[in-house]
N, C-alpha and C positions, 0 to 999 in steps of 0.2 A: 799744665801749663807747659810749653815748649822751654825747655833750659835755655835755648839760644835767643829767647825773646829781648833780654836785656841789650844783646848785642846787635838786633835787628832794629829797635828803637835807638840804639846809640848812632846807626848808621842813618835812620830816617831824621836825628836832631842835626846831622853835620849839612843836609841839603835840603831840609825842609821847614817850614815855620812850625815853631812848638804847637801851636795851639792846633795845628793840623795831626801832629804827631799825638797829641792828647786824644784827640778825636779817633782816630786811626786804634790806638790801644784801647780806648774803651769800646770800639766795636770788635775788636779780636778777644777782649777779656771779660767784659760787661762790668768793669772798674766804674765806681763812681767818679766824677768830676776830680772831686779832692784825691782820689786815691790815684788815678792816673798822672795828676800834674805831679803828686810826691813821688811816683817811679820814675817818671820823666827826670825829674830833681835828681834825684839820687842815679840816675844813667850819667845824666851831666856831669855831676861832681864824681863820678867813680867811685862811689858809697856802694853800689851794687855788689862789689868784688869783698865787700867789708864782712866778717865772722857774723854780724848779728843780722845780715840778711839772709833769710831762708834760701836753700837750695833752690827751692821752684822759681825763686827771682834772681837767680844767676849768681847768689852769695854764698856765703857759707864756706867751711874748708875745701880743700882739693879733694879730698875723701869723700866729704859729703855730696859734693856734686858730681864725682863719679859714680858715686852708687845711684845716684839720680838717674844718669845716664845711661847704667847697666840696667835698670828698671825697664827701660825701652829697648833693651839689649840692642845696644849700638857700641859695638866694642871699636868701629874704627873711630866712631867720635871721642870715645873715652881715651884712646890712643893719643890721640891729636891734642886733646886739653893736657895731656900730663907732658907730652912734648914741648907744648907752647909755655905751660906755666914753669918748667923746670930745666929745661933743654936736654933733657933725657934724649938718648936715642930711640928710635922705635923699640928695637929688643929691650932695652932698660925700661921702658914705660911698659911694655907686654909683662915683664916682670914683675914690677910694680904693682899692677891691675891684678895679677895673679896673686901675689901675696896679700892682697886685700880680699881676695876671694878664698884663700886657705885660712885668713884669720876669722872670717864670719862665719866659715862651716864649724 
């Protein structure tokens, strides 16, 4: 699942009736109606950023979400995520990500 899915759904929810967003989410993911509705509810209440939500659904710690992005080898997106969430400069964000890579080795 694309880690940016919660952001896409959040954007849709601002301009589309919820039932249509649920239908779109189901077509993208194969979720049941109940799961898709729960996902939309979590996105609306911004719970998708909490620790107990799995990284593949856009939640979890910054580190777990970074590791998920790195699995897709998208370093630009990883740097942006760190910058957005921490206020670090690009150089600081790259050093932070490099330190994670070193600690995983």
